C-alpha positions in Angstrom: -9.7 45.7 13.2 -7.9 47.5 16.1 -7.3 51.2 16.3 -3.7 51.1 15.2 -4.6 49.1 12.0 -7.4 51.6 11.2 -5.0 54.5 11.7 -2.5 52.9 9.4 -5.1 52.3 6.7 -6.4 55.8 7.0 -2.9 57.2 6.7 -2.2 55.1 3.7 -5.4 56.2 2.0 -4.6 59.9 2.8 -1.1 59.5 1.4 -2.3 57.9 -1.8 -4.9 60.7 -2.4 -2.4 63.5 -1.5 0.5 62.1 -3.5 -1.8 61.5 -6.5 -3.0 65.1 -6.4 0.5 66.5 -5.8 2.1 64.4 -8.5 -0.4 65.5 -11.2 -0.2 69.2 -10.1 3.6 69.1 -9.9 3.8 67.9 -13.5 1.5 70.8 -14.5 3.5 73.3 -12.4 6.7 72.1 -14.0 5.2 72.5 -17.4 4.1 76.0 -16.6 7.5 76.9 -15.2 9.2 75.5 -18.4 6.9 77.5 -20.6 7.5 80.7 -18.6 11.2 80.3 -18.4 11.5 79.0 -22.0 9.4 81.9 -23.4 11.5 84.5 -21.6 14.7 82.8 -22.9 13.3 82.7 -26.4 12.6 86.5 -26.2 16.1 87.1 -25.0 17.5 85.0 -27.9 15.3 86.8 -30.3 16.6 90.2 -29.2 20.2 89.0 -29.1 19.9 87.5 -32.6 18.4 90.7 -34.0 21.2 92.9 -32.4 23.8 90.4 -33.6 22.3 90.5 -37.1 22.6 94.2 -37.2 26.2 94.1 -36.0 27.1 91.5 -38.7 25.2 93.3 -41.5 28.4 94.4 -43.3 29.8 90.9 -43.2 29.2 88.9 -46.4 26.8 85.9 -46.1 23.6 85.3 -44.2 24.0 87.7 -41.4 20.4 87.0 -40.2 20.7 83.2 -40.1 20.6 83.1 -36.3 17.5 85.3 -36.3 15.8 83.2 -38.8 16.5 80.0 -36.8 15.1 81.6 -33.6 12.0 82.8 -35.4 11.4 79.4 -37.1 11.9 77.2 -34.1 10.1 78.8 -31.1 8.6 75.6 -29.6 11.8 73.5 -29.5 13.8 76.5 -28.1 11.1 77.3 -25.4 10.9 73.6 -24.3 14.7 73.1 -24.3 15.7 76.3 -22.5 12.8 76.1 -20.1 13.7 72.6 -19.1 17.3 73.7 -18.5 16.3 76.8 -16.5 13.6 75.0 -14.4 15.9 74.0 -11.5 17.9 77.2 -11.7 14.9 79.6 -11.7 12.5 77.7 -9.5 13.5 74.4 -7.9 16.8 75.3 -6.3 15.7 78.7 -5.0 12.6 77.1 -3.4 14.5 74.3 -1.8 17.0 76.9 -0.4 14.1 79.0 0.9 12.7 76.0 2.7 16.1 75.0 4.0 16.9 78.5 5.4 13.5 78.8 7.0 13.8 75.4 8.7 17.3 76.3 9.9 16.1 79.6 11.3 13.2 77.9 13.0 15.3 75.1 14.3 17.9 77.5 15.8 15.3 79.9 17.4 15.4 80.4 21.1 17.9 79.0 23.6 18.8 75.4 24.3 16.5 73.8 26.8 19.5 72.2 28.5 20.5 75.8 29.5 17.1 77.4 30.2 14.9 74.5 31.3 16.7 71.3 32.2 13.4 69.6 33.1 12.3 69.8 29.4 15.7 68.5 28.2 15.5 65.6 30.6 11.9 64.9 29.6 12.8 64.8 25.9 15.8 62.6 26.6 13.7 60.0 28.4 11.1 60.0 25.7 13.7 59.7 22.9 15.2 56.7 24.7 11.7 55.0 24.6 11.5 55.6 20.9 15.0 54.4 20.2 16.1 57.5 18.3 19.0 59.9 19.0 18.0 62.6 21.5 16.9 65.6 19.4 18.0 69.2 20.0 15.4 71.1 22.1 15.0 74.9 22.0 12.7 77.1 24.0 11.8 80.2 22.0 10.8 83.4 23.8 7.4 83.9 22.2 4.1 84.6 24.0 2.1 82.5 21.5 1.9 78.8 22.5 3.6 76.8 19.7 5.6 73.6 19.2 7.4 72.3 16.1 9.5 69.3 15.1 11.9 69.8 12.2 14.5 67.4 10.7 14.3 63.7 10.8 15.0 60.7 13.1 18.8 61.2 13.2 19.0 65.0 13.2 15.7 66.2 14.7 15.0 69.5 16.5 12.0 70.3 18.7 11.0 73.9 19.4 8.6 74.9 22.1 7.7 78.5 23.0 7.6 80.1 26.5 4.0 80.7 25.9 3.4 77.0 25.5 5.5 76.0 28.5 3.7 78.6 30.8 0.3 77.3 29.9 0.7 73.6 30.3 1.3 71.3 33.3 4.3 69.0 33.3 2.2 66.1 32.2 0.6 68.1 29.4 4.0 69.4 28.2 5.4 65.9 28.2 2.5 64.8 26.0 3.2 67.6 23.5 6.9 66.7 23.3 5.9 63.0 22.8 3.7 64.2 19.9 6.6 66.1 18.3 8.9 63.2 18.8 6.4 61.0 16.9 6.7 63.4 14.0 10.4 63.0 14.0 10.1 59.2 14.1 7.7 59.3 11.2 9.9 61.7 9.2 6.9 64.1 8.8 9.0 67.2 8.5 11.0 65.7 5.6 7.8 64.7 3.9 6.3 68.1 4.3 9.4 69.7 2.8 8.9 67.7 -0.3 5.2 68.3 -0.7 5.6 72.1 0.0 8.0 72.4 -3.0 5.5 72.5 -5.8 3.3 74.9 -3.9 6.1 77.4 -3.5 7.2 77.0 -7.1 3.6 77.9 -8.1 3.7 80.9 -5.8 7.0 82.0 -7.3 5.7 81.7 -10.9 2.6 83.7 -10.1 4.1 86.3 -7.8 4.7 89.1 -10.4 2.6 92.3 -10.0 0.2 93.4 -12.7 1.5 96.0 -15.2 1.4 99.6 -14.1 -0.7 102.4 -15.5 2.6 104.1 -16.5 3.3 101.3 -18.9 -0.3 101.7 -20.3 0.2 105.4 -21.0 3.7 104.9 -22.6 3.4 101.6 -24.4 -0.3 100.4 -24.8 0.6 97.3 -26.8 3.2 96.2 -24.3 0.8 96.8 -21.5 -1.9 94.6 -23.1 0.6 91.8 -23.8 2.0 92.0 -20.2 -1.6 92.1 -18.7 -2.7 89.1 -20.6 0.4 87.1 -19.6 0.0 88.2 -16.0 -3.7 87.3 -15.9 -3.1 83.8 -17.5 -0.3 83.0 -15.1 -2.2 84.3 -12.0 -5.3 82.2 -12.9 -3.2 79.1 -13.7 -1.0 79.2 -10.6 -3.9 80.1 -8.3 -5.7 76.8 -9.3 -2.4 75.0 -9.0 -1.8 76.4 -5.5 -5.3 75.4 -4.3 -4.8 71.9 -5.6 -1.4 71.7 -3.8 -3.0 73.1 -0.6 -5.7 70.4 -0.8 -3.2 67.6 -1.2 -1.0 68.9 1.6 -4.0 69.3 3.9 -5.1 65.8 3.3 -1.7 64.4 4.0 -1.0 66.7 7.0 -4.2 65.9 8.8 -3.5 62.2 8.6 -0.1 62.6 10.0 -1.4 64.7 12.9 -3.8 62.0 13.8 -0.9 59.5 13.7 1.4 61.6 15.8 -1.4 62.1 18.4 -1.9 58.4 18.7 1.8 57.6 18.8 2.5 60.3 21.3 -0.3 59.2 23.5 1.0 55.6 23.4 4.5 56.8 24.2 3.4 58.5 27.4 0.6 56.0 28.2 -1.8 58.8 28.9 -4.0 60.0 26.0 -5.9 62.2 28.4 -2.8 64.4 29.0 -2.5 65.2 25.3 -6.2 65.8 25.0 -6.0 68.2 27.9 -3.0 70.0 26.3 -4.8 70.4 23.0 -7.8 71.8 24.8 -5.7 74.3 26.8 -3.7 75.4 23.7 -6.8 75.8 21.6 -8.5 78.0 24.2 -5.3 80.2 24.4 -4.9 80.7 20.6 -4.8 84.3 19.3 -4.6 85.5 15.7 -1.0 85.5 14.5 0.7 88.8 13.9 3.1 87.4 11.3 2.6 87.6 7.6 -0.2 85.1 6.8 1.4 84.2 3.5 4.8 83.4 5.1 3.3 81.1 7.7 0.8 79.5 5.3 3.7 78.3 3.1 6.3 77.6 5.8 5.2 76.7 9.3 1.5 76.2 9.7 1.7 72.5 8.8 4.4 72.0 11.4 2.8 73.5 14.5 0.8 71.3 16.9 -2.3 73.4 16.2 -3.1 75.4 13.1 -2.3 79.1 13.2 -5.8 80.0 12.1 -9.0 78.0 11.9 -10.7 78.4 8.5 -14.4 78.1 8.3 -16.9 76.7 5.9 -15.7 75.2 2.6 -12.1 76.2 3.5 -12.0 73.3 5.9 -10.8 71.4 2.8 -7.5 73.2 3.1 -7.0 72.8 6.8 -3.5 71.5 7.7 -4.8 70.0 11.0 -7.9 68.1 12.0 -10.3 70.0 14.2 -9.2 70.1 17.8 -12.5 68.6 18.9 -12.0 65.6 16.6 -8.5 65.1 17.9 -9.7 65.2 21.5 -12.5 62.7 20.7 -10.0 60.3 19.2 -7.7 60.6 22.2 -10.7 59.9 24.5 -11.3 56.8 22.4 -7.8 55.7 23.2 -8.6 56.0 26.9 -11.6 53.7 26.4 -9.4 51.3 24.5 -7.0 51.2 27.5 -9.9 50.5 29.8 -11.3 47.7 27.6 -7.8 46.2 27.4 -7.7 46.1 31.2 -5.2 49.0 31.6 -5.8 51.8 34.1 -4.4 54.6 31.8 -1.7 55.3 34.3 1.5 57.0 33.0 4.5 54.9 32.1 8.0 56.0 32.8 
């Protein structure tokens, strides 16, 4: 079995594992969201029915009929209203959050055609080799070396930072752009948008702060009820988030390997991408941005992870280790030699 076939099987296996985990957890997250939204709606209906009952008290007949109905049917009301409110309270806001962030990321910096025509020409040439429309390319004025690909085959955008451009040679920079183009060809950004959605919904559900001491002093019973609800939601959504992060990590690592291989084949020089990864890994610094923002939004898109977790947290890495990626690229060089190729660059 050749390297490409092994890569395809590995990616298929990773996708099956990730999608299985994410599907199961997504169903559980949706159930949690329905219960939370539905329970809050039931409380609102209960209060409204009680107030309406008082207002209708002078009216002959069963003025408390609505209140009795609400009290007698909590489960159907919770499920029905929760299902209706699920997209309004959670799904639509999360999708809009992802869309806005991707739009801001895709429009950051200045067009490469204006600030660095060589990068624009390089991208155009590589895009022609992949038979996809030329993506927009932006150079963001940031010291930290980063590169991203957002969008899809037909509407892709590649962002590189000035920190990345200044650190890499022309050959290494071309290898990085080929890597990002491979992400666009494979539709990786679109896929990551989908799998990030349940993670962000879980974060939204469990994002409330614990009750304050002021509530404890003024209304002890309300404090206890609020604290129990907060603790249950926090514990539940924390487990859900960890499961989502595991599924995303498994999928993302496989797609990074695939983009490395495709990008190296596109330039014909795996050693250039290996050299770029080594250079960028050596130049990494701890990010100054909010860790939570990047963890949920951009980490899986960058060519290297923003931070390298240690120990058991390797399960949640969005990227393979740089050493492993370099080793696989060096294996491609050996494949070229065994196939009778000299590893020279193709243009």
